[in-house]
C-alpha positions as a Markdown table, in Angstrom:
| # | Residue | x | y | z |
|---|---|---|---|---|
| 1 | Met | -0.2 | 0.1 | 0.3 |
| 2 | Lys | 1.1 | 3.4 | -0.6 |
| 3 | Leu | 1.7 | 5.6 | 2.4 |
| 4 | Lys | -0.5 | 8.6 | 0.9 |
| 5 | Glu | -3.4 | 5.8 | 0.5 |
| 6 | Met | -2.9 | 4.8 | 4.1 |
| 7 | Leu | -3.5 | 8.5 | 5.2 |
| 8 | Val | -6.7 | 8.8 | 3.8 |
| 9 | Gly | -9.7 | 10.5 | 6.3 |
| 10 | Leu | -6.5 | 12.3 | 8.3 |
| 11 | Glu | -6.9 | 16.3 | 8.4 |
| 12 | Gly | -4.0 | 18.9 | 9.1 |
| 13 | Leu | -0.9 | 16.5 | 8.2 |
| 14 | Lys | 2.4 | 18.2 | 7.6 |
| 15 | Val | 4.7 | 15.8 | 5.5 |
| 16 | Lys | 8.4 | 16.1 | 4.6 |
| 17 | Gly | 9.4 | 13.3 | 2.1 |
| 18 | Asp | 8.1 | 10.8 | -0.2 |
| 19 | Leu | 4.3 | 9.9 | 0.0 |
| 20 | Glu | 4.5 | 7.3 | -3.0 |
| 21 | Ile | 6.7 | 5.0 | -1.0 |
| 22 | Asp | 5.1 | 1.5 | -0.8 |
| 23 | Ile | 4.3 | 0.2 | 3.2 |
| 24 | Lys | 4.7 | -2.8 | 4.3 |
| 25 | Gly | 2.9 | -2.7 | 7.8 |
| 26 | Ile | 2.6 | -0.2 | 10.5 |
| 27 | Glu | 3.8 | 0.0 | 14.3 |
| 28 | Ser | 3.9 | 1.9 | 17.5 |
| 29 | Asn | 5.6 | -0.5 | 19.2 |
| 30 | Ser | 9.3 | -0.2 | 17.7 |
| 31 | Lys | 10.2 | -3.8 | 18.8 |
| 32 | Asn | 7.8 | -5.0 | 16.1 |
| 33 | Val | 9.0 | -2.7 | 13.6 |
| 34 | Lys | 10.3 | -4.5 | 10.0 |
| 35 | Lys | 11.5 | -3.7 | 6.7 |
| 36 | Asn | 9.3 | -0.7 | 4.9 |
| 37 | Tyr | 7.1 | -0.2 | 8.1 |
| 38 | Val | 5.4 | 3.0 | 9.3 |
| 39 | Phe | 6.7 | 3.5 | 12.8 |
| 40 | Val | 3.7 | 5.7 | 15.0 |
| 41 | Ala | 5.3 | 7.7 | 17.8 |
| 42 | Ile | 2.8 | 7.5 | 20.8 |
| 43 | Lys | 3.2 | 9.8 | 24.0 |
| 44 | Gly | 2.4 | 6.7 | 26.3 |
| 45 | Phe | 1.6 | 7.1 | 30.3 |
| 46 | Asp | 4.8 | 5.8 | 31.0 |
| 47 | Thr | 6.9 | 5.9 | 28.0 |
| 48 | Asp | 7.6 | 8.6 | 25.0 |
| 49 | Gly | 6.8 | 6.7 | 21.6 |
| 50 | His | 9.4 | 9.5 | 20.4 |
| 51 | Gln | 11.8 | 8.2 | 22.3 |
| 52 | Tyr | 12.4 | 5.0 | 19.8 |
| 53 | Ile | 12.4 | 6.7 | 16.5 |
| 54 | Ser | 15.9 | 5.9 | 15.9 |
| 55 | Ser | 15.2 | 2.3 | 16.7 |
| 56 | Ala | 12.4 | 2.0 | 14.4 |
| 57 | Ile | 14.5 | 3.4 | 11.7 |
| 58 | Lys | 17.3 | 0.9 | 12.5 |
| 59 | Lys | 14.9 | -2.2 | 12.2 |
| 60 | Gly | 13.5 | -1.0 | 8.8 |
| 61 | Ala | 11.2 | 1.9 | 9.2 |
| 62 | Ile | 10.9 | 3.9 | 6.4 |
| 63 | Ala | 8.4 | 6.5 | 7.1 |
| 64 | Val | 7.7 | 7.7 | 10.7 |
| 65 | Met | 5.0 | 9.6 | 12.2 |
| 66 | Val | 5.3 | 11.9 | 15.1 |
| 67 | Glu | 2.9 | 14.2 | 17.0 |
| 68 | Glu | 2.4 | 17.8 | 16.8 |
| 69 | Gly | 4.7 | 19.4 | 19.4 |
| 70 | Cys | 7.4 | 17.3 | 19.5 |
| 71 | Asp | 11.1 | 18.7 | 18.7 |
| 72 | Leu | 11.9 | 17.5 | 15.1 |
| 73 | Lys | 15.8 | 18.4 | 15.5 |
| 74 | Ala | 16.2 | 16.5 | 18.7 |
| 75 | Leu | 14.8 | 13.4 | 17.3 |
| 76 | Asp | 17.5 | 13.5 | 14.7 |
| 77 | Ile | 15.8 | 11.8 | 11.8 |
| 78 | Pro | 18.2 | 11.1 | 8.5 |
| 79 | Glu | 17.4 | 12.2 | 5.4 |
| 80 | Gly | 15.3 | 9.8 | 3.2 |
| 81 | Ile | 13.0 | 9.0 | 6.1 |
| 82 | Thr | 9.6 | 10.4 | 5.5 |
| 83 | Ile | 8.0 | 12.5 | 8.2 |
| 84 | Val | 4.5 | 12.7 | 9.0 |
| 85 | Met | 3.1 | 15.2 | 11.4 |
| 86 | Ala | 0.0 | 14.5 | 12.7 |
| 87 | Lys | -2.4 | 16.5 | 15.3 |
| 88 | Asn | -3.0 | 13.4 | 17.2 |
| 89 | Thr | -0.9 | 10.5 | 16.9 |
| 90 | Arg | -3.3 | 7.7 | 18.5 |
| 91 | Glu | -6.0 | 9.2 | 16.2 |
| 92 | Ala | -3.8 | 8.6 | 13.2 |
| 93 | Leu | -2.8 | 5.3 | 14.2 |
| 94 | Ala | -6.2 | 4.2 | 14.1 |
| 95 | Ile | -7.2 | 5.5 | 11.1 |
| 96 | Cys | -4.2 | 4.2 | 9.0 |
| 97 | Ser | -4.6 | 1.0 | 10.6 |
| 98 | Ser | -8.4 | 0.8 | 9.3 |
| 99 | Asn | -7.4 | 2.1 | 5.9 |
| 100 | Phe | -4.1 | -0.4 | 5.8 |
| 101 | Tyr | -6.4 | -3.3 | 6.7 |
| 102 | Gly | -8.6 | -2.5 | 3.8 |
| 103 | Asn | -11.3 | -0.7 | 6.2 |
| 104 | Pro | -13.0 | -4.2 | 7.8 |
| 105 | Ser | -15.5 | -3.1 | 9.9 |
| 106 | Arg | -17.2 | -1.5 | 6.3 |
| 107 | Arg | -17.3 | -5.8 | 5.5 |
| 108 | Phe | -19.2 | -6.9 | 8.7 |
| 109 | Lys | -22.2 | -6.0 | 10.8 |
| 110 | Leu | -20.5 | -4.1 | 14.1 |
| 111 | Ile | -21.9 | -3.9 | 17.5 |
| 112 | Gly | -20.3 | -2.1 | 20.2 |
| 113 | Val | -21.3 | -2.5 | 23.6 |
| 114 | Thr | -20.4 | 0.1 | 26.2 |
| 115 | Gly | -21.1 | 0.8 | 30.0 |
| 116 | Thr | -19.7 | 0.3 | 33.4 |
| 117 | Lys | -21.3 | -3.3 | 33.9 |
| 118 | Gly | -22.9 | -5.8 | 31.6 |
| 119 | Lys | -20.8 | -5.7 | 28.8 |
| 120 | Thr | -19.6 | -9.0 | 28.9 |
| 121 | Thr | -22.4 | -10.8 | 29.8 |
| 122 | Thr | -24.6 | -9.0 | 27.2 |
| 123 | Thr | -22.0 | -9.3 | 24.0 |
| 124 | Phe | -22.0 | -13.1 | 25.1 |
| 125 | Met | -25.7 | -13.1 | 25.2 |
| 126 | Ile | -26.0 | -11.6 | 21.4 |
| 127 | Lys | -23.7 | -13.8 | 20.1 |
| 128 | Glu | -25.7 | -16.6 | 21.3 |
| 129 | Ile | -29.0 | -15.1 | 19.8 |
| 130 | Leu | -27.0 | -14.3 | 16.5 |
| 131 | Glu | -25.3 | -17.8 | 16.3 |
| 132 | Lys | -28.7 | -19.7 | 17.0 |
| 133 | Ala | -30.0 | -17.6 | 14.0 |
| 134 | Gly | -27.2 | -19.1 | 11.6 |
| 135 | Gln | -24.8 | -16.1 | 11.7 |
| 136 | Lys | -21.0 | -16.6 | 11.7 |
| 137 | Val | -20.0 | -14.1 | 14.4 |
| 138 | Gly | -17.0 | -12.9 | 16.0 |
| 139 | Leu | -17.0 | -11.4 | 19.5 |
| 140 | Ile | -14.1 | -9.0 | 20.9 |
| 141 | Gly | -14.2 | -8.2 | 24.6 |
| 142 | Thr | -12.7 | -8.7 | 28.2 |
| 143 | Ile | -12.5 | -12.2 | 28.6 |
| 144 | Ala | -11.5 | -13.4 | 24.8 |
| 145 | Thr | -11.9 | -13.0 | 21.1 |
| 146 | Tyr | -13.8 | -15.6 | 19.6 |
| 147 | Arg | -14.0 | -16.1 | 15.7 |
| 148 | Asn | -17.2 | -18.7 | 14.6 |
| 149 | Gly | -17.6 | -20.3 | 17.6 |
| 150 | Lys | -14.0 | -20.5 | 18.3 |
| 151 | Lys | -11.8 | -18.9 | 21.0 |
| 152 | Val | -9.4 | -17.3 | 19.2 |
| 153 | Lys | -6.9 | -16.0 | 22.0 |
| 154 | Asp | -7.3 | -14.5 | 25.8 |
| 155 | Ser | -7.7 | -10.8 | 26.2 |
| 156 | Asp | -5.3 | -8.6 | 27.9 |
| 157 | Arg | -7.6 | -5.4 | 27.7 |
| 158 | Thr | -11.5 | -4.8 | 26.9 |
| 159 | Thr | -10.8 | -3.4 | 23.6 |
| 160 | Pro | -7.4 | -4.0 | 21.7 |
| 161 | Glu | -5.3 | -1.1 | 20.6 |
| 162 | Ser | -6.3 | 0.3 | 17.4 |
| 163 | Ile | -3.3 | -2.2 | 15.4 |
| 164 | Glu | -4.4 | -5.2 | 16.9 |
| 165 | Leu | -8.1 | -4.5 | 16.6 |
| 166 | Gln | -8.0 | -3.8 | 12.6 |
| 167 | Lys | -5.7 | -6.7 | 12.1 |
| 168 | Glu | -8.4 | -9.1 | 14.1 |
| 169 | Phe | -11.0 | -7.4 | 11.8 |
| 170 | Ala | -9.3 | -8.4 | 9.0 |
| 171 | Glu | -8.7 | -11.8 | 10.2 |
| 172 | Met | -12.6 | -12.1 | 10.9 |
| 173 | Val | -13.2 | -10.6 | 7.6 |
| 174 | Lys | -11.1 | -13.6 | 5.9 |
| 175 | Ala | -13.4 | -16.2 | 8.3 |
| 176 | Gly | -16.3 | -15.1 | 6.5 |
| 177 | Val | -17.5 | -13.6 | 9.8 |
| 178 | Glu | -21.0 | -11.8 | 9.2 |
| 179 | Thr | -21.4 | -9.8 | 12.6 |
| 180 | Val | -19.1 | -8.9 | 15.0 |
| 181 | Val | -19.9 | -7.7 | 18.6 |
| 182 | Met | -17.4 | -5.9 | 20.5 |
| 183 | Glu | -17.0 | -4.7 | 24.2 |
| 184 | Val | -16.0 | -0.9 | 23.5 |
| 185 | Ser | -14.4 | 0.4 | 27.0 |
| 186 | Ser | -14.1 | 4.1 | 27.9 |
| 187 | Gln | -10.4 | 3.7 | 28.0 |
| 188 | Ser | -10.6 | 3.0 | 24.1 |
| 189 | Leu | -12.7 | 5.7 | 23.0 |
| 190 | Lys | -10.8 | 7.9 | 25.1 |
| 191 | Leu | -7.6 | 6.9 | 23.4 |
| 192 | His | -9.1 | 6.6 | 19.9 |
| 193 | Arg | -8.6 | 3.1 | 20.0 |
| 194 | Val | -11.9 | 2.5 | 17.5 |
| 195 | Asp | -11.4 | 5.4 | 15.8 |
| 196 | Gly | -11.6 | 4.3 | 12.0 |
| 197 | Cys | -14.4 | 1.5 | 13.2 |
| 198 | Glu | -17.9 | 1.7 | 11.5 |
| 199 | Phe | -20.6 | 0.7 | 13.8 |
| 200 | Asp | -23.9 | -0.3 | 12.7 |
| 201 | Ile | -25.4 | -0.3 | 16.2 |
| 202 | Val | -24.1 | 0.7 | 19.7 |
| 203 | Leu | -25.6 | -0.2 | 23.3 |
| 204 | Phe | -25.4 | 1.5 | 26.5 |
| 205 | Thr | -25.5 | -0.9 | 29.6 |
| 206 | Asn | -25.2 | 1.3 | 32.4 |
| 207 | Phe | -22.8 | 4.0 | 34.4 |
| 208 | Ser | -21.7 | 4.0 | 37.8 |
| 209 | Glu | -18.2 | 5.2 | 39.4 |
| 210 | Asp | -14.9 | 2.5 | 38.4 |
| 211 | His | -12.0 | 3.5 | 36.2 |
| 212 | Ile | -11.5 | 6.8 | 37.9 |
| 213 | Ser | -7.0 | 7.0 | 38.2 |
| 214 | Pro | -4.6 | 8.7 | 37.2 |
| 215 | Lys | -3.8 | 6.2 | 34.2 |
| 216 | Glu | -7.5 | 6.0 | 33.3 |
| 217 | His | -10.4 | 9.2 | 33.8 |
| 218 | Pro | -9.1 | 12.0 | 36.0 |
| 219 | Asp | -13.0 | 12.3 | 37.2 |
| 220 | Met | -16.5 | 10.9 | 36.4 |
| 221 | Glu | -17.5 | 13.4 | 33.7 |
| 222 | Asp | -14.5 | 12.3 | 31.5 |
| 223 | Tyr | -15.4 | 8.9 | 32.0 |
| 224 | Leu | -18.9 | 9.6 | 30.7 |
| 225 | Asn | -18.2 | 11.6 | 27.8 |
| 226 | Ser | -15.6 | 9.0 | 26.8 |
| 227 | Lys | -18.3 | 6.5 | 26.7 |
| 228 | Leu | -20.6 | 8.8 | 24.8 |
| 229 | Lys | -18.0 | 9.6 | 22.1 |
| 230 | Leu | -19.6 | 5.9 | 21.2 |
| 231 | Phe | -23.3 | 7.4 | 20.2 |
| 232 | Glu | -21.5 | 10.3 | 17.9 |
| 233 | Met | -20.2 | 7.1 | 15.9 |
| 234 | Cys | -23.1 | 5.7 | 14.9 |
| 235 | Lys | -27.1 | 7.0 | 14.3 |
| 236 | Thr | -28.5 | 3.5 | 15.8 |
| 237 | Gly | -28.4 | 2.9 | 19.4 |
| 238 | Ile | -30.0 | 1.2 | 22.7 |
| 239 | Thr | -29.9 | 2.3 | 26.1 |
| 240 | Asn | -31.3 | 1.3 | 29.3 |
| 241 | Ala | -34.0 | 3.4 | 30.4 |
| 242 | Asp | -33.4 | 2.7 | 34.1 |
| 243 | Asp | -30.1 | 4.0 | 34.4 |
| 244 | Leu | -30.0 | 7.9 | 35.0 |
| 245 | Tyr | -27.5 | 8.7 | 32.4 |
| 246 | Gly | -28.5 | 6.2 | 29.7 |
| 247 | Ala | -32.1 | 7.5 | 30.2 |
| 248 | Lys | -30.4 | 10.8 | 28.7 |
| 249 | Ile | -28.8 | 9.5 | 25.8 |
| 250 | Pro | -32.4 | 9.7 | 23.5 |
| 251 | Lys | -32.4 | 13.8 | 24.3 |
| 252 | Leu | -28.5 | 14.0 | 23.9 |
| 253 | Phe | -28.7 | 12.3 | 20.6 |
| 254 | Lys | -32.3 | 13.6 | 19.0 |
| 255 | Asp | -31.0 | 12.8 | 15.4 |
| 256 | Ser | -30.3 | 9.1 | 16.3 |
| 257 | Asn | -32.9 | 6.2 | 16.2 |
| 258 | Ile | -32.5 | 5.1 | 19.9 |
| 259 | Thr | -34.2 | 1.9 | 21.4 |
| 260 | Thr | -35.1 | 1.9 | 25.0 |
| 261 | Tyr | -35.0 | -1.1 | 27.4 |
| 262 | Gly | -36.2 | -1.5 | 31.6 |
| 263 | Ile | -37.9 | -2.7 | 34.2 |
| 264 | Asp | -39.4 | 0.3 | 36.0 |
| 265 | Asn | -39.2 | 3.3 | 33.9 |
| 266 | Phe | -41.3 | 3.6 | 30.4 |
| 267 | Ala | -39.4 | 1.8 | 27.6 |
| 268 | Asn | -39.4 | -0.2 | 24.1 |
| 269 | Val | -38.8 | -3.3 | 25.6 |
| 270 | Leu | -40.0 | -3.7 | 29.4 |
| 271 | Ala | -39.5 | -6.5 | 31.3 |
| 272 | Lys | -42.3 | -7.8 | 33.6 |
| 273 | Asp | -43.6 | -10.8 | 35.7 |
| 274 | Ile | -40.1 | -11.5 | 37.1 |
| 275 | Thr | -38.8 | -14.6 | 39.0 |
| 276 | Ile | -35.4 | -14.8 | 40.9 |
| 277 | Thr | -33.9 | -18.0 | 41.9 |
| 278 | Asn | -30.4 | -19.2 | 42.7 |
| 279 | Ser | -29.7 | -20.7 | 39.2 |
| 280 | Tyr | -32.0 | -18.2 | 36.9 |
| 281 | Val | -34.4 | -15.5 | 36.1 |
| 282 | Asp | -37.5 | -15.7 | 33.8 |
| 283 | Phe | -39.5 | -12.3 | 32.9 |
| 284 | Lys | -41.7 | -11.6 | 30.6 |
| 285 | Ala | -40.7 | -9.2 | 27.6 |
| 286 | Lys | -42.5 | -8.3 | 24.5 |
| 287 | Ile | -40.3 | -9.7 | 21.4 |
| 288 | Thr | -41.6 | -8.6 | 17.9 |
| 289 | Asp | -45.2 | -8.5 | 18.5 |
| 290 | Arg | -46.0 | -10.6 | 21.2 |
| 291 | Asn | -45.4 | -11.0 | 25.1 |
| 292 | Glu | -42.6 | -14.0 | 25.5 |
| 293 | Arg | -41.7 | -15.8 | 28.5 |
| 294 | Val | -38.0 | -15.6 | 28.4 |
| 295 | Lys | -35.7 | -17.4 | 30.9 |
| 296 | Thr | -31.8 | -17.6 | 31.1 |
| 297 | Gly | -29.5 | -19.1 | 33.3 |
| 298 | Ile | -27.5 | -16.9 | 34.9 |
| 299 | Pro | -29.3 | -15.6 | 38.2 |
| 300 | Gly | -30.1 | -12.0 | 39.7 |
| 301 | Arg | -31.9 | -9.2 | 38.5 |
| 302 | Phe | -28.8 | -7.6 | 36.0 |
| 303 | Ser | -29.2 | -10.7 | 34.2 |
| 304 | Val | -32.3 | -9.1 | 33.0 |
| 305 | Tyr | -31.3 | -6.1 | 32.0 |
| 306 | Asn | -28.6 | -7.6 | 30.0 |
| 307 | Ser | -31.0 | -9.9 | 28.4 |
| 308 | Leu | -33.5 | -7.1 | 27.2 |
| 309 | Ala | -30.4 | -5.3 | 26.1 |
| 310 | Ala | -29.7 | -8.6 | 24.3 |
| 311 | Ile | -33.1 | -8.6 | 22.8 |
| 312 | Cys | -33.6 | -5.3 | 21.5 |
| 313 | Val | -30.4 | -6.1 | 18.9 |
| 314 | Ala | -32.1 | -9.5 | 18.0 |
| 315 | Gln | -35.2 | -7.2 | 17.2 |
| 316 | Lys | -32.9 | -4.9 | 14.8 |
| 317 | Phe | -31.8 | -8.2 | 12.9 |
| 318 | Gly | -35.5 | -9.7 | 12.9 |
| 319 | Ile | -34.8 | -12.7 | 14.7 |
| 320 | Thr | -37.6 | -15.2 | 16.0 |
| 321 | Pro | -38.5 | -15.0 | 19.5 |
| 322 | Glu | -38.3 | -18.7 | 19.7 |
| 323 | Ile | -34.4 | -18.3 | 18.6 |
| 324 | Val | -33.7 | -15.9 | 20.9 |
| 325 | Lys | -35.7 | -17.5 | 24.0 |
| 326 | Glu | -33.7 | -20.9 | 23.0 |
| 327 | Ala | -30.2 | -19.0 | 22.9 |
| 328 | Leu | -31.1 | -17.2 | 26.5 |
| 329 | Ala | -31.7 | -20.3 | 28.5 |
| 330 | Glu | -28.5 | -21.6 | 27.0 |
| 331 | Val | -26.0 | -18.8 | 27.1 |
| 332 | Arg | -23.2 | -19.3 | 29.7 |
| 333 | Val | -20.7 | -16.4 | 30.2 |
| 334 | Pro | -17.3 | -17.2 | 32.2 |
| 335 | Gly | -16.9 | -15.4 | 35.5 |
| 336 | Arg | -19.9 | -13.5 | 35.2 |
| 337 | Ser | -22.2 | -15.0 | 37.5 |
| 338 | Glu | -20.7 | -18.5 | 37.3 |
| 339 | Leu | -21.9 | -21.2 | 39.4 |
| 340 | Val | -19.1 | -24.0 | 40.5 |
| 341 | Asp | -20.0 | -27.6 | 40.2 |
| 342 | Asn | -18.6 | -29.2 | 42.9 |
| 343 | Lys | -19.0 | -32.4 | 45.3 |
| 344 | Lys | -20.4 | -30.9 | 48.7 |
| 345 | Glu | -23.1 | -29.1 | 46.2 |
| 346 | Ile | -22.7 | -25.8 | 48.2 |
| 347 | Pro | -23.4 | -22.9 | 45.9 |
| 348 | Ile | -20.3 | -21.4 | 44.9 |
| 349 | Met | -20.1 | -18.1 | 42.5 |
| 350 | Ile | -17.7 | -17.1 | 40.5 |
| 351 | Asp | -17.9 | -13.5 | 39.5 |
| 352 | Tyr | -16.0 | -10.3 | 38.3 |
| 353 | Ala | -17.3 | -7.7 | 40.8 |
| 354 | His | -14.3 | -5.7 | 41.6 |
| 355 | Ser | -15.9 | -2.2 | 41.6 |
| 356 | Pro | -18.3 | -1.0 | 44.5 |
| 357 | Glu | -21.3 | -1.0 | 42.6 |
| 358 | Ser | -20.6 | -4.5 | 41.0 |
| 359 | Leu | -19.9 | -5.9 | 44.5 |
| 360 | Gln | -23.1 | -4.4 | 45.9 |
| 361 | Asn | -25.4 | -5.4 | 43.0 |
| 362 | Ile | -24.2 | -9.6 | 43.1 |
| 363 | Leu | -24.6 | -9.0 | 47.0 |
| 364 | Gln | -27.9 | -7.9 | 47.1 |
| 365 | Ala | -29.1 | -10.2 | 44.5 |
| 366 | Val | -27.8 | -13.7 | 46.0 |
| 367 | Lys | -29.0 | -12.2 | 49.1 |
| 368 | Ser | -32.6 | -11.8 | 47.8 |
| 369 | Tyr | -32.9 | -15.4 | 47.1 |
| 370 | Thr | -30.3 | -17.6 | 49.6 |
| 371 | Arg | -32.3 | -19.0 | 52.2 |
| 372 | Gly | -29.1 | -19.5 | 54.4 |
| 373 | Arg | -26.2 | -17.1 | 54.6 |
| 374 | Val | -24.0 | -14.7 | 52.0 |
| 375 | Ile | -20.5 | -15.7 | 52.6 |
| 376 | Ser | -18.3 | -13.0 | 50.7 |
| 377 | Val | -14.6 | -13.5 | 49.6 |
| 378 | Phe | -13.0 | -10.8 | 48.1 |
| 379 | Gly | -9.7 | -8.4 | 47.3 |
| 380 | Cys | -8.9 | -5.3 | 45.6 |
| 381 | Gly | -6.4 | -4.8 | 43.0 |
| 382 | Gly | -2.8 | -3.0 | 43.3 |
| 383 | Asp | -1.8 | 0.2 | 41.6 |
| 384 | Arg | -5.7 | 0.8 | 41.1 |
| 385 | Asp | -8.4 | 3.1 | 42.2 |
| 386 | Ser | -7.4 | 2.9 | 46.3 |
| 387 | Gly | -10.7 | 5.4 | 47.0 |
| 388 | Lys | -12.8 | 1.9 | 46.4 |
| 389 | Arg | -11.1 | -0.4 | 48.8 |
| 390 | Pro | -12.9 | 0.8 | 52.2 |
| 391 | Ile | -16.8 | 1.8 | 50.3 |
| 392 | Met | -16.1 | -2.2 | 49.1 |
| 393 | Gly | -15.4 | -3.1 | 52.5 |
| 394 | Glu | -18.5 | -1.7 | 54.1 |
| 395 | Ile | -20.6 | -3.2 | 51.2 |
| 396 | Ser | -19.7 | -6.0 | 52.2 |
| 397 | Gly | -19.7 | -5.6 | 56.0 |
| 398 | Arg | -23.2 | -4.4 | 55.3 |
| 399 | Ile | -24.7 | -7.2 | 53.1 |
| 400 | Ala | -23.0 | -10.2 | 53.4 |
| 401 | Asp | -23.3 | -12.5 | 56.6 |
| 402 | Phe | -19.6 | -13.2 | 56.8 |
| 403 | Thr | -16.9 | -11.7 | 54.4 |
| 404 | Phe | -12.9 | -12.9 | 53.8 |
| 405 | Ile | -10.9 | -10.2 | 53.0 |
| 406 | Thr | -8.4 | -11.4 | 51.3 |
| 407 | Ser | -5.6 | -10.7 | 47.9 |
| 408 | Asp | -6.5 | -10.1 | 44.3 |
| 409 | Asn | -3.7 | -9.0 | 41.7 |
| 410 | Pro | -2.0 | -6.8 | 44.3 |
| 411 | Arg | 0.5 | -6.0 | 41.5 |
| 412 | Thr | 3.2 | -3.9 | 43.1 |
| 413 | Glu | 1.4 | -2.6 | 46.4 |
| 414 | Glu | 1.7 | -4.9 | 49.3 |
| 415 | Pro | -1.3 | -7.1 | 50.0 |
| 416 | Glu | -1.4 | -6.2 | 53.8 |
| 417 | Lys | -1.7 | -2.3 | 53.2 |
| 418 | Ile | -4.6 | -2.9 | 50.5 |
| 419 | Ile | -6.3 | -5.0 | 52.8 |
| 420 | Ser | -6.2 | -2.9 | 55.5 |
| 421 | Glu | -7.6 | -0.2 | 53.2 |
| 422 | Ile | -10.7 | -2.2 | 52.9 |
| 423 | Glu | -10.9 | -2.8 | 56.3 |
| 424 | Glu | -11.5 | 0.6 | 57.4 |
| 425 | Gly | -14.7 | 0.4 | 55.6 |
| 426 | Ile | -15.9 | -3.2 | 57.0 |
| 427 | Lys | -15.1 | -1.8 | 60.8 |
| 428 | Lys | -17.9 | 1.0 | 59.7 |
| 429 | Thr | -20.5 | -2.0 | 59.8 |
| 430 | Lys | -21.2 | -4.7 | 62.2 |
| 431 | Gly | -20.5 | -7.2 | 59.5 |
| 432 | Lys | -18.5 | -10.4 | 60.9 |
| 433 | Tyr | -15.2 | -10.7 | 59.0 |
| 434 | Lys | -11.8 | -12.3 | 59.0 |
| 435 | Val | -8.5 | -11.2 | 56.8 |
| 436 | Val | -6.8 | -14.4 | 55.2 |
| 437 | Val | -4.1 | -12.6 | 53.0 |
| 438 | Asp | -3.7 | -15.9 | 50.9 |
| 439 | Arg | -6.5 | -16.3 | 48.5 |
| 440 | Thr | -6.7 | -19.9 | 48.3 |
| 441 | Glu | -6.7 | -20.3 | 52.6 |
| 442 | Ala | -9.6 | -17.9 | 52.1 |
| 443 | Ile | -12.0 | -20.0 | 50.0 |
| 444 | Lys | -10.9 | -23.2 | 52.2 |
| 445 | Glu | -12.2 | -21.2 | 54.8 |
| 446 | Ala | -15.2 | -20.1 | 53.3 |
| 447 | Ile | -15.7 | -23.7 | 52.0 |
| 448 | Lys | -15.4 | -25.4 | 55.5 |
| 449 | Met | -18.0 | -23.0 | 57.0 |
| 450 | Ala | -20.7 | -23.1 | 54.4 |
| 451 | Thr | -23.5 | -25.6 | 54.1 |
| 452 | Lys | -25.6 | -26.1 | 51.3 |
| 453 | Arg | -28.3 | -23.7 | 52.1 |
| 454 | Asp | -25.5 | -20.9 | 52.0 |
| 455 | Ile | -23.5 | -19.3 | 49.2 |
| 456 | Ile | -19.9 | -18.4 | 48.3 |
| 457 | Ile | -19.7 | -15.4 | 46.4 |
| 458 | Leu | -16.0 | -15.3 | 44.9 |
| 459 | Ala | -15.9 | -11.9 | 43.5 |
| 460 | Gly | -13.0 | -9.9 | 41.7 |
| 461 | Lys | -11.6 | -12.6 | 39.9 |
| 462 | Gly | -14.1 | -13.7 | 37.6 |
| 463 | His | -12.8 | -15.3 | 34.3 |
| 464 | Glu | -9.2 | -14.2 | 35.2 |
| 465 | Pro | -7.1 | -17.7 | 35.1 |
| 466 | Tyr | -4.1 | -15.8 | 37.3 |
| 467 | Gln | -2.8 | -13.7 | 40.4 |
| 468 | Glu | -0.6 | -10.4 | 39.6 |
| 469 | Ile | 2.0 | -10.2 | 41.2 |
| 470 | Asn | 5.3 | -7.6 | 41.2 |
| 471 | Gly | 4.5 | -7.3 | 37.3 |
| 472 | Glu | 4.2 | -11.8 | 37.0 |
| 473 | Lys | 1.2 | -13.2 | 36.3 |
| 474 | Phe | 1.1 | -16.8 | 38.2 |
| 475 | Pro | -1.8 | -19.1 | 37.3 |
| 476 | Tyr | -5.0 | -19.1 | 39.1 |
| 477 | Asp | -8.2 | -20.3 | 38.2 |
| 478 | Glu | -10.7 | -20.3 | 40.8 |
| 479 | Arg | -12.7 | -23.3 | 39.5 |
| 480 | Val | -9.7 | -25.4 | 39.8 |
| 481 | Ile | -9.0 | -24.2 | 43.3 |
| 482 | Val | -12.4 | -24.7 | 44.5 |
| 483 | Asn | -12.4 | -28.3 | 43.4 |
| 484 | Glu | -8.9 | -28.9 | 44.5 |
| 485 | Ile | -9.5 | -27.6 | 48.1 |
| 486 | Ile | -13.1 | -30.0 | 47.8 |
| 487 | Asp | -11.1 | -32.8 | 47.4 |
| 488 | Lys | -8.7 | -32.5 | 49.8 |
| 489 | Leu | -11.6 | -32.1 | 52.3 |
């Protein structure tokens, strides 16, 4: 591809050198640069890509893209290397990547799902419905990337970097994928990872406090505005009418075709007559032109919302109620209200709840249908929003009958320090608790304490098969851990 073709759609560029050169690849990581590549210098949180331009050129880069405001003289770029200066190299990287891979999102239907909670479950539900309807489906999200029903790779972030994303889209086109459903994080919108994507449907699940930190969002306003960018990228949207922020979306985007869903407020798709047990939910909702009884094997009120969101998407595709009902009855999501089968037949649920609201939601949900005690086992991740730690401690102390405070991805922080901050919150309540720093020991003590009438909530790790300590990820799958403990007991 000619360099000038790769730059289509970008405005305000300044160029020095030849735009007719043939480009074989595009990279923002100098280690991955090969002969005849373009190297795009990104100012990151920890490192500045402009420092690696000479390294990229040594590896074979024949063109470099730099950001306005950089010191070109100091960079000392050799003669013969084409220099492109862009206002924002993150945005330029996304557009160039899309161009380089042939703008793949134009060649399938693309559904983007954003929101604080429910993204993963909702995308899995949509995927299940579309596949049941006979479509070839791709999924990109927090847990993994799937192509035509097969897991391609595990994910290390919710939404990939723009180069990886467009490359994966191109692979999906090759595989004949007809529809891609994708989790779109606030970070990916803020950092332009999904620029260049052509969305057919966008969906907003809900909004609450999360991801507020120096490396994520400085405040709630920035967090919300980042999410709302998705609705600027597509005229067809779906939103939760029961969410304070989601309810405002139809008024904010008056020129768009917005469908609403909900339980409590007026919406296009409403759930009524809801039943919640410890193994499923069922409810009535209007699918196409008649009310249907819908059942899904993921317990909790939030599961009704996620199902409604998926039903709205199904309606856009004209999928029959029978297919929708069958898909929702069968869908299972790793680490999202996931019940672990075990010899003791104790209800043990693994859930990714790692924010105050998600922890409160899962504990309140199980509290409403559990005959015995709710036993909570959780910690908080290191090097992340520390303000939520005492809040989560207080939530667990207030709702759970017993709490084990333990370790969860301490990263570079001391687990004891994180735990002491959680403890500050739980001490404000009358909740019974115990500190057990080793997570496996905490799970073991919870299992020893529990009966079949109780429920154990292992919150925080969800689908993650690892513990992250001092920059290293150690294998840690709670499904395996639970059954190993029970076998030994």
